[in-house]
DSSP file (Angstrom, degrees, kcal/mol; ACC not computed):
  #  RESIDUE AA STRUCTURE BP1 BP2  ACC     N-H-->O    O-->H-N    N-H-->O    O-->H-N    TCO  KAPPA ALPHA  PHI   PSI    X-CA   Y-CA   Z-CA
    1    1 A M              0   0    0      0, 0.0    17,-0.1     0, 0.0     2,-0.1   0.000 360.0 360.0 360.0 132.5   68.7 -117.7  -69.8
    2    2 A A        -     0   0    0     15,-0.3     2,-0.5     1,-0.0    15,-0.1  -0.356 360.0-144.5 -72.5 150.8   65.9 -119.1  -72.0
    3    3 A K        +     0   0    0     -2,-0.1     2,-0.3    19,-0.1    19,-0.1  -0.971  36.7 126.2-121.7 132.8   66.7 -121.1  -75.1
    4    4 A G        -     0   0    0     -2,-0.5    20,-0.2     1,-0.1    17,-0.0  -0.970  56.8-116.0-169.6 171.9   64.7 -121.0  -78.3
    5    5 A F  S    S-     0   0    0     18,-3.2    19,-0.1     1,-0.3    -1,-0.1   0.824  86.3 -20.7 -90.2 -35.4   65.0 -120.4  -82.0
    6    6 A A  E    S-A   23   0A   0     17,-0.7    17,-3.1     3,-0.0    -1,-0.3  -0.978  78.5 -75.7-166.1 160.6   62.8 -117.3  -82.5
    7    7 A P  E     -A   22   0A   0      0, 0.0     2,-0.4     0, 0.0    15,-0.3  -0.430  50.3-116.4 -65.0 142.6   60.1 -115.3  -80.8
    8    8 A K        -     0   0    0     13,-2.8     2,-0.4     4,-0.2     4,-0.3  -0.681  40.9-107.3 -80.5 130.4   56.7 -116.9  -81.1
    9    9 A L  S    S+     0   0    0     -2,-0.4     2,-0.2     2,-0.1    13,-0.0  -0.848 103.1  48.8-102.9 138.0   54.3 -114.7  -83.0
   10   10 A N  S    S-     0   0    0     -2,-0.4    -2,-0.1     0, 0.0     2,-0.1   0.514 104.8-118.6 -64.5 141.5   51.9 -113.1  -82.0
   11   11 A L        +     0   0    0     -2,-0.2     2,-0.4    -4,-0.1    -2,-0.1  -0.342  40.8 176.4 -62.4 134.2   54.3 -111.7  -79.4
   12   12 A E        -     0   0    0     -4,-0.3     9,-2.0     9,-0.2    -4,-0.2  -0.999  33.7-106.7-140.5 141.7   53.2 -112.6  -75.8
   13   13 A L  E     +B   20   0B   0     -2,-0.4     2,-0.3     7,-0.2     7,-0.2  -0.368  39.3 176.2 -65.8 143.1   54.9 -111.9  -72.5
   14   14 A N  E  >  -B   18   0B   0      5,-0.9     4,-1.0     4,-0.7     3,-0.2  -0.867  24.5-164.3-154.2 112.9   56.4 -115.0  -70.9
   15   15 A S  T  4 S+     0   0    0     -2,-0.3    -1,-0.1     1,-0.2     5,-0.1   0.766  91.4  59.0 -71.3 -24.4   58.4 -115.0  -67.7
   16   16 A E  T  4 S+     0   0    0      1,-0.2    -1,-0.2     3,-0.1     3,-0.1   0.894 115.3  32.5 -69.9 -40.2   59.8 -118.5  -68.4
   17   17 A D  T  4 S-     0   0    0      1,-0.3     2,-0.4    -3,-0.2     3,-0.3   0.507 115.9-107.6 -95.9  -6.2   61.4 -117.5  -71.7
   18   18 A G  E  < S-B   14   0B   0     -4,-1.0    -4,-0.7     1,-0.2    -1,-0.3  -0.938  82.1 -10.8 112.6-140.5   62.4 -113.9  -70.9
   19   19 A A  E    S+     0   0B   0     -2,-0.4    -5,-0.9    -6,-0.1     2,-0.3   0.912 132.9  19.7 -64.7 -42.9   60.5 -111.0  -72.4
   20   20 A Y  E    S-B   13   0B   0     -3,-0.3    -7,-0.2    -7,-0.2    -1,-0.1  -0.911  87.7 -95.3-130.9 154.4   58.6 -113.1  -75.0
   21   21 A A        -     0   0    0     -9,-2.0   -13,-2.8    -2,-0.3     2,-0.3  -0.397  45.3-145.9 -63.2 143.2   57.6 -116.7  -75.5
   22   22 A L  E     -A    7   0A   0    -15,-0.3     2,-0.5   -19,-0.1   -19,-0.1  -0.825  14.8-116.6-115.4 152.0   60.0 -118.6  -77.8
   23   23 A L  E     -A    6   0A   0    -17,-3.1   -18,-3.2    -2,-0.3   -17,-0.7  -0.766  30.9-176.1 -81.5 126.9   59.7 -121.3  -80.4
   24   24 A K        +     0   0    0     -2,-0.5     2,-0.3   -20,-0.2    -1,-0.1   0.475  55.8  55.4-109.9  -3.5   61.7 -124.2  -79.0
   25   25 A T  S  > S-     0   0    0      1,-0.1     4,-2.0   -21,-0.0     5,-0.1  -0.937  75.2-125.5-130.4 154.8   61.5 -126.8  -81.7
   26   26 A I  H  > S+     0   0    0     -2,-0.3     4,-3.0     1,-0.2     5,-0.2   0.901 110.7  55.5 -63.6 -42.2   62.3 -126.9  -85.4
   27   27 A P  H  > S+     0   0    0      0, 0.0     4,-2.1     0, 0.0    -1,-0.2   0.903 108.7  48.2 -59.2 -39.0   58.8 -128.0  -86.5
   28   28 A E  H  > S+     0   0    0      2,-0.2     4,-2.2     1,-0.2    -2,-0.2   0.919 113.3  48.0 -63.6 -43.1   57.3 -125.0  -84.6
   29   29 A L  H  X S+     0   0    0     -4,-2.0     4,-2.7     1,-0.2     5,-0.2   0.910 110.6  50.9 -63.9 -43.3   59.8 -122.7  -86.3
   30   30 A A  H  X S+     0   0    0     -4,-3.0     4,-2.4     1,-0.2    -1,-0.2   0.907 110.4  49.6 -61.9 -42.4   59.1 -124.2  -89.8
   31   31 A K  H  X S+     0   0    0     -4,-2.1     4,-2.3    -5,-0.2    -1,-0.2   0.913 112.5  46.7 -64.8 -42.7   55.4 -123.8  -89.3
   32   32 A Q  H  X S+     0   0    0     -4,-2.2     4,-2.5     2,-0.2    -2,-0.2   0.921 112.8  49.5 -65.7 -42.6   55.7 -120.1  -88.3
   33   33 A N  H  X S+     0   0    0     -4,-2.7     4,-2.2     2,-0.2    -2,-0.2   0.898 111.3  49.7 -63.0 -39.8   58.1 -119.4  -91.1
   34   34 A L  H  X S+     0   0    0     -4,-2.4     4,-1.5     2,-0.2    -1,-0.2   0.921 111.8  48.0 -63.8 -44.7   55.8 -121.0  -93.6
   35   35 A K  H  X S+     0   0    0     -4,-2.3     4,-2.2     1,-0.2    -2,-0.2   0.909 111.7  50.4 -62.2 -42.5   52.8 -119.0  -92.3
   36   36 A M  H  X S+     0   0    0     -4,-2.5     4,-1.9     1,-0.2    -1,-0.2   0.878 107.0  52.8 -67.1 -37.8   54.8 -115.8  -92.4
   37   37 A I  H  < S+     0   0    0     -4,-2.2    16,-3.0     1,-0.2    17,-0.5   0.848 111.9  47.3 -67.3 -31.1   56.0 -116.3  -96.0
   38   38 A I  H  < S+     0   0    0     -4,-1.5    17,-1.9    14,-0.2    16,-0.4   0.893 116.3  42.5 -74.1 -40.6   52.3 -116.8  -97.1
   39   39 A L  H  < S+     0   0    0     -4,-2.2     2,-0.3    15,-0.2    -2,-0.2   0.700  94.7  93.7 -81.6 -19.8   51.0 -113.7  -95.2
   40   40 A T  S  < S-     0   0    0     -4,-1.9    14,-1.9    -5,-0.2    15,-0.2  -0.563  70.2-138.4 -77.2 134.4   53.9 -111.4  -96.2
   41   41 A S    >   -     0   0    0     -2,-0.3     3,-2.3    12,-0.2     4,-0.4  -0.699  31.1 -95.2 -89.5 143.3   53.3 -109.2  -99.2
   42   42 A P  T 3  S+     0   0    0      0, 0.0     8,-0.2     0, 0.0    10,-0.1  -0.326 114.5  27.1 -55.3 136.7   56.0 -108.7 -101.8
   43   43 A G  T 3  S+     0   0    0      6,-0.7     7,-0.1     5,-0.4     4,-0.1   0.258  95.7  97.7  92.3 -11.1   57.9 -105.5 -101.0
   44   44 A E    <   +     0   0    0     -3,-2.3     2,-0.5     7,-0.4     8,-0.1   0.803  66.5  75.2 -80.0 -30.6   57.0 -105.7  -97.3
   45   45 A R  S >  S-     0   0    0      3,-0.4     3,-1.6    -4,-0.4     6,-0.2  -0.728  90.2-115.2 -90.1 128.0   60.3 -107.2  -96.2
   46   46 A I  T 3  S+     0   0    0     -2,-0.5    -2,-0.1     1,-0.3    -1,-0.1  -0.345  94.5   2.1 -63.4 136.2   63.3 -104.8  -96.1
   47   47 A F  T 3  S+     0   0    0     -4,-0.1    -1,-0.3     1,-0.1    -2,-0.0   0.501 121.3  77.1  65.3   7.8   66.1 -105.6  -98.6
   48   48 A E    X   +     0   0    0     -3,-1.6     3,-1.8     1,-0.1    -5,-0.4  -0.512  52.4 167.6-141.9  68.7   64.1 -108.5 -100.0
   49   49 A P  T 3  S+     0   0    0      0, 0.0    -6,-0.7     0, 0.0    -5,-0.2   0.693  76.2  51.6 -64.2 -20.8   61.4 -107.1 -102.2
   50   50 A S  T 3  S+     0   0    0     -8,-0.2     2,-0.2    -7,-0.1    -2,-0.0   0.493  83.5 114.1 -94.1  -1.4   60.4 -110.4 -103.8
   51   51 A F    <   +     0   0    0     -3,-1.8    -7,-0.4    -6,-0.2    -6,-0.4  -0.483  56.9  42.7 -71.1 133.9   59.9 -112.2 -100.5
   52   52 A G        -     0   0    0     -2,-0.2   -14,-0.2   -10,-0.1   -11,-0.1   0.114  67.8-120.4 111.0 143.1   56.4 -113.3  -99.7
   53   53 A V        -     0   0    0    -16,-3.0   -12,-0.2   -13,-0.1   -15,-0.2   0.867  33.7-147.7 -77.6 -40.0   53.4 -114.8 -101.3
   54   54 A G    >>  +     0   0    0    -14,-1.9     3,-1.5   -17,-0.5     4,-0.5   0.946  23.0 178.7  69.0  48.9   51.0 -111.9 -100.7
   55   55 A I  G >4  +     0   0    0    -17,-1.9     3,-1.1     1,-0.3     4,-0.4   0.781  69.7  66.1 -58.9 -29.8   48.0 -114.2 -100.3
   56   56 A R  G >4 S+     0   0    0      1,-0.3     3,-1.5   -18,-0.2     4,-0.4   0.831  90.5  63.5 -63.9 -30.8   45.7 -111.3  -99.6
   57   57 A R  G X4 S+     0   0    0     -3,-1.5     3,-0.9     1,-0.3    -1,-0.3   0.779  93.2  63.7 -65.5 -23.6   46.1 -109.8 -103.1
   58   58 A F  G X< S+     0   0    0     -3,-1.1     3,-0.9    -4,-0.5    -1,-0.3   0.683  87.3  72.0 -73.8 -16.3   44.5 -113.0 -104.5
   59   59 A L  G <  S+     0   0    0     -3,-1.5    -1,-0.2    -4,-0.4    -2,-0.2   0.810  98.9  47.4 -63.6 -29.0   41.3 -112.1 -102.7
   60   60 A F  G <  S+     0   0    0     -3,-0.9    -1,-0.2    -4,-0.4     2,-0.2   0.342  87.5 105.4-101.2   5.7   40.6 -109.3 -105.2
   61   61 A E  S <  S-     0   0    0     -3,-0.9     2,-0.1    -4,-0.1     5,-0.0  -0.556  84.2 -93.7 -82.6 152.5   41.3 -111.1 -108.4
   62   62 A Q    >   -     0   0    0     -2,-0.2     3,-1.7     1,-0.1     5,-0.3  -0.400  30.1-130.3 -61.8 138.5   38.5 -112.1 -110.7
   63   63 A S  G >  S+     0   0    0      1,-0.3     3,-0.7     2,-0.1     4,-0.3   0.694 103.8  64.0 -67.7 -17.6   37.4 -115.7 -109.9
   64   64 A I  G 3  S+     0   0    0      1,-0.2    -1,-0.3     2,-0.1    -2,-0.1   0.488  84.6  77.6 -84.0  -1.0   37.5 -116.6 -113.6
   65   65 A T  G <  S-     0   0    0     -3,-1.7    -1,-0.2     1,-0.0    -2,-0.1   0.330 111.4-104.3 -92.6   8.8   41.3 -116.0 -113.8
   66   66 A G    <>  +     0   0    0     -3,-0.7     4,-2.1     3,-0.1     3,-0.3   0.907  55.4 169.1  72.0  41.0   42.4 -119.2 -112.1
   67   67 A V  H  > S+     0   0    0     -5,-0.3     4,-2.6    -4,-0.3     5,-0.2   0.838  70.4  57.9 -57.7 -36.2   43.2 -117.5 -108.8
   68   68 A E  H  > S+     0   0    0      1,-0.2     4,-2.4     2,-0.2    -1,-0.2   0.932 108.9  44.0 -62.2 -45.8   43.6 -120.8 -107.0
   69   69 A Q  H  > S+     0   0    0     -3,-0.3     4,-2.5     2,-0.2    -1,-0.2   0.883 113.1  51.6 -68.0 -38.4   46.3 -122.1 -109.4
   70   70 A K  H  X S+     0   0    0     -4,-2.1     4,-2.1     2,-0.2    -2,-0.2   0.924 112.3  45.8 -63.0 -44.6   48.1 -118.7 -109.3
   71   71 A A  H  X S+     0   0    0     -4,-2.6     4,-2.3     2,-0.2    -2,-0.2   0.920 112.4  51.0 -64.9 -43.7   48.2 -118.7 -105.5
   72   72 A K  H  X S+     0   0    0     -4,-2.4     4,-2.4    -5,-0.2    -2,-0.2   0.925 111.0  47.9 -59.9 -45.3   49.3 -122.3 -105.4
   73   73 A Q  H  X S+     0   0    0     -4,-2.5     4,-2.6     1,-0.2    -1,-0.2   0.885 110.0  52.4 -64.9 -37.9   52.2 -121.7 -107.8
   74   74 A R  H  X S+     0   0    0     -4,-2.1     4,-2.4     2,-0.2    -1,-0.2   0.902 109.7  49.5 -64.3 -40.6   53.3 -118.6 -105.9
   75   75 A I  H  X S+     0   0    0     -4,-2.3     4,-2.6     2,-0.2     5,-0.3   0.947 112.1  47.4 -61.8 -49.3   53.4 -120.6 -102.6
   76   76 A V  H  X S+     0   0    0     -4,-2.4     4,-2.3     1,-0.2    -2,-0.2   0.921 113.4  48.5 -59.4 -45.5   55.4 -123.3 -104.2
   77   77 A D  H  X S+     0   0    0     -4,-2.6     4,-1.9     1,-0.2    -1,-0.2   0.915 113.5  46.2 -62.1 -44.3   57.9 -120.8 -105.8
   78   78 A Q  H  X>S+     0   0    0     -4,-2.4     4,-3.1     2,-0.2     5,-0.5   0.909 113.6  47.2 -68.6 -42.7   58.3 -118.9 -102.5
   79   79 A V  H  X5S+     0   0    0     -4,-2.6     4,-1.8     1,-0.2     7,-0.3   0.909 111.6  52.0 -65.6 -40.8   58.8 -122.0 -100.4
   80   80 A T  H  <5S+     0   0    0     -4,-2.3    -1,-0.2    -5,-0.3    -2,-0.2   0.900 118.0  37.9 -60.7 -40.8   61.3 -123.4 -102.9
   81   81 A R  H  <5S+     0   0    0     -4,-1.9    -2,-0.2    -5,-0.2    -1,-0.2   0.923 131.2  22.0 -78.0 -45.3   63.3 -120.2 -102.9
   82   82 A Y  H  <5S+     0   0    0     -4,-3.1    -3,-0.2     1,-0.2    -2,-0.2   0.669 128.2  38.0-104.8 -19.0   63.2 -119.1  -99.2
   83   83 A L    ><< +     0   0    0     -4,-1.8     3,-2.1    -5,-0.5    -1,-0.2  -0.468  60.8 157.4-128.4  61.8   62.4 -122.2  -97.2
   84   84 A P  T 3   +     0   0    0      0, 0.0    -1,-0.1     0, 0.0    -4,-0.1   0.658  68.8  68.2 -66.2 -13.5   64.4 -125.0  -98.9
   85   85 A Y  T 3  S+     0   0    0     -3,-0.1     2,-0.5    -6,-0.1    32,-0.4   0.528  88.3  80.2 -81.1  -5.1   64.4 -127.1  -95.7
   86   86 A I    <   -     0   0    0     -3,-2.1     2,-0.6    -7,-0.3    29,-0.2  -0.886  68.4-154.3-103.7 131.7   60.6 -127.6  -96.1
   87   87 A V  E     -C  114   0C   0     27,-3.0    27,-2.3    -2,-0.5     2,-0.6  -0.924  12.5-142.0-104.9 119.5   59.3 -130.2  -98.5
   88   88 A L  E     +C  113   0C   0     -2,-0.6    25,-0.3    25,-0.2     3,-0.1  -0.709  22.7 175.6 -82.4 120.8   55.8 -129.4  -99.8
   89   89 A N  E    S-     0   0C   0     23,-2.6     2,-0.3    -2,-0.6    24,-0.2   0.821  70.6  -3.5 -90.1 -38.0   53.7 -132.6 -100.1
   90   90 A E  E     -C  112   0C   0     22,-2.0    22,-2.8     2,-0.0     2,-0.5  -0.952  55.8-166.5-158.2 135.0   50.4 -130.9 -101.1
   91   91 A V  E     -C  111   0C   0     -2,-0.3     2,-0.4    20,-0.2    20,-0.2  -0.991  12.6-176.6-124.5 122.8   49.2 -127.4 -101.5
   92   92 A Q  E     -C  110   0C   0     18,-2.8    18,-2.5    -2,-0.5     2,-0.4  -0.976   5.7-176.2-122.2 131.6   45.5 -126.8 -101.8
   93   93 A V  E     -C  109   0C   0     -2,-0.4     2,-0.3    16,-0.2    16,-0.2  -0.995  11.2-178.7-126.8 125.8   43.9 -123.4 -102.4
   94   94 A F  E     -C  108   0C   0     14,-2.7    14,-2.6    -2,-0.4     2,-0.2  -0.926  11.3-178.6-126.4 148.7   40.1 -123.1 -102.5
   95   95 A T    >>  -     0   0    0     -2,-0.3     4,-1.9    12,-0.2     3,-0.8  -0.747  52.3 -89.9-126.0 179.4   37.6 -120.3 -103.0
   96   96 A S  T 34 S+     0   0    0     10,-0.4     8,-0.1     7,-0.3     6,-0.1   0.742 126.2  61.5 -65.0 -20.5   33.8 -120.3 -102.9
   97   97 A N  T 34 S+     0   0    0      1,-0.2    -1,-0.2     3,-0.0     7,-0.0   0.817 113.6  32.5 -73.1 -30.2   33.9 -121.2 -106.6
   98   98 A T  T <4 S+     0   0    0     -3,-0.8    -2,-0.2     1,-0.3    -1,-0.2   0.610 130.0  31.7-102.5 -14.8   35.8 -124.4 -106.0
   99   99 A N    ><  -     0   0    0     -4,-1.9     3,-1.9     3,-0.1    -1,-0.3  -0.888  62.8-157.7-145.2 110.9   34.4 -125.4 -102.7
  100  100 A P  T 3  S+     0   0    0      0, 0.0    -4,-0.1     0, 0.0     4,-0.1   0.649  90.7  67.5 -65.8 -13.4   30.8 -124.4 -101.8
  101  101 A N  T 3  S+     0   0    0      2,-0.1    -5,-0.1     0, 0.0     0, 0.0   0.543  84.0  86.9 -82.2  -6.0   31.5 -124.7  -98.0
  102  102 A I  S <  S-     0   0    0     -3,-1.9    -3,-0.1    -7,-0.2     4,-0.1  -0.817  84.6-119.1 -96.7 129.9   33.8 -121.7  -98.2
  103  103 A P    >   -     0   0    0      0, 0.0     3,-0.7     0, 0.0    -7,-0.3  -0.238  38.9 -92.0 -61.6 154.1   32.2 -118.3  -97.7
  104  104 A S  T 3  S+     0   0    0      1,-0.2     3,-0.1    -8,-0.1    -9,-0.0  -0.290 112.0  30.3 -63.4 155.9   32.5 -115.8 -100.6
  105  105 A N  T 3  S+     0   0    0      1,-0.2     2,-0.4    -3,-0.1    -1,-0.2   0.821  99.8 114.6  60.9  34.0   35.4 -113.4 -100.5
  106  106 A T    <   -     0   0    0     -3,-0.7     2,-0.5    -4,-0.1   -10,-0.4  -0.996  50.9-158.1-134.3 139.4   37.5 -116.1  -98.6
  107  107 A L  E     - D   0 129C   0     22,-2.9    22,-2.9    -2,-0.4     2,-0.5  -0.966   9.3-161.0-111.9 132.8   40.6 -118.0  -99.6
  108  108 A S  E     -CD  94 128C   0    -14,-2.6   -14,-2.7    -2,-0.5     2,-0.5  -0.969   7.7-171.7-115.8 124.0   41.3 -121.2  -97.8
  109  109 A V  E     -CD  93 127C   0     18,-3.3    18,-2.8    -2,-0.5     2,-0.4  -0.965   6.1-178.6-119.1 127.7   44.9 -122.6  -98.0
  110  110 A T  E     -CD  92 126C   0    -18,-2.5   -18,-2.8    -2,-0.5     2,-0.5  -0.994   5.1-174.1-125.0 125.5   45.9 -126.0  -96.8
  111  111 A I  E     -CD  91 125C   0     14,-2.6    14,-2.4    -2,-0.4     2,-0.5  -0.977  10.1-164.8-123.7 123.4   49.5 -127.1  -97.0
  112  112 A N  E     +CD  90 124C   0    -22,-2.8   -23,-2.6    -2,-0.5   -22,-2.0  -0.931  30.1 155.1-102.3 126.6   50.8 -130.5  -96.1
  113  113 A Y  E     -CD  88 123C   0     10,-2.4    10,-3.5    -2,-0.5     2,-0.3  -0.924  31.1-145.0-147.1 165.6   54.6 -130.5  -95.7
  114  114 A T  E     -C   87   0C   0    -27,-2.3   -27,-3.0    -2,-0.3     8,-0.1  -0.950  11.2-147.0-132.2 156.8   57.5 -132.2  -94.0
  115  115 A V    >>> -     0   0    0      6,-0.4     3,-2.4    -2,-0.3     4,-0.8  -0.878  18.4-163.4-118.5  92.9   60.8 -131.0  -92.6
  116  116 A P  G >45S+     0   0    0      0, 0.0     3,-0.6     0, 0.0    -1,-0.1   0.784  82.2  62.6 -53.7 -33.9   63.0 -134.0  -93.4
  117  117 A S  G 345S+     0   0    0    -32,-0.4   -91,-0.0     1,-0.2   -32,-0.0   0.705 105.4  47.3 -67.6 -17.2   65.8 -133.0  -90.9
  118  118 A T  G <45S-     0   0    0     -3,-2.4    -1,-0.2     3,-0.1   -92,-0.0   0.666  89.4-146.3 -97.2 -18.0   63.4 -133.4  -88.0
  119  119 A R  T <<5 +     0   0    0     -4,-0.8     3,-0.1    -3,-0.6    -2,-0.1   0.853  55.6 132.6  54.5  37.6   61.9 -136.8  -88.9
  120  120 A T      < -     0   0    0     -5,-0.5    -1,-0.1     1,-0.3     2,-0.1   0.459  60.9-125.6 -97.3  -1.7   58.6 -135.7  -87.4
  121  121 A G        -     0   0    0     -6,-0.1    -6,-0.4    -5,-0.1    -1,-0.3  -0.308  54.6 -17.7  85.7-174.6   56.3 -136.8  -90.2
  122  122 A Q        -     0   0    0     -8,-0.1     2,-0.3    -3,-0.1    -8,-0.2  -0.421  60.0-165.2 -72.7 137.9   53.9 -134.7  -92.2
  123  123 A Q  E     -D  113   0C   0    -10,-3.5   -10,-2.4    -2,-0.1     2,-0.4  -0.791   7.0-143.9-115.6 160.9   52.6 -131.4  -90.8
  124  124 A T  E     -D  112   0C   0     -2,-0.3     2,-0.4   -12,-0.2   -12,-0.2  -0.991   9.4-168.5-131.3 137.6   49.6 -129.4  -91.8
  125  125 A L  E     -D  111   0C   0    -14,-2.4   -14,-2.6    -2,-0.4     2,-0.5  -0.994   7.4-170.0-122.6 124.9   49.1 -125.6  -92.0
  126  126 A D  E     +D  110   0C   0     -2,-0.4     2,-0.4   -16,-0.2   -16,-0.2  -0.962   7.3 176.2-115.4 129.5   45.6 -124.2  -92.6
  127  127 A I  E     -D  109   0C   0    -18,-2.8   -18,-3.3    -2,-0.5     2,-0.5  -0.998  11.2-167.3-134.3 131.2   45.1 -120.5  -93.3
  128  128 A N  E     -D  108   0C   0     -2,-0.4     2,-0.5   -20,-0.2   -20,-0.2  -0.983   8.1-169.4-117.8 125.9   41.8 -118.8  -94.1
  129  129 A I  E      D  107   0C   0    -22,-2.9   -22,-2.9    -2,-0.5    -2,-0.0  -0.953 360.0 360.0-116.5 128.5   41.9 -115.3  -95.5
  130  130 A S              0   0    0     -2,-0.5    -1,-0.1   -24,-0.2   -22,-0.0   0.344 360.0 360.0-140.0 360.0   38.9 -113.1  -95.8
């Protein structure tokens, strides 16, 4: 019987782990959980209507409204509430207004974080939404 913490997303068949490939380390699990909380929209998770950053909704806000700061604060709030085992070292959110290398209608999120219980050092998650 295969041992792991959770199915690896996107689901893929894996004869070694059973039906699906599994995440076998805490750092892998933390990264997937962090990515999922950012991509999940509030109201999408059953019985937990406030769960999720809903990063896609920030794509459609006016650029003059401080969308980068709003998205950053939402990420910090959600991780603090739902992933307390992750320590955020730095959260950066960029649009084409704040970084000319980013295409218009794109949000770029970079998160530097640690999982203190694993002693693996700083990890990075990069997500681009367009």
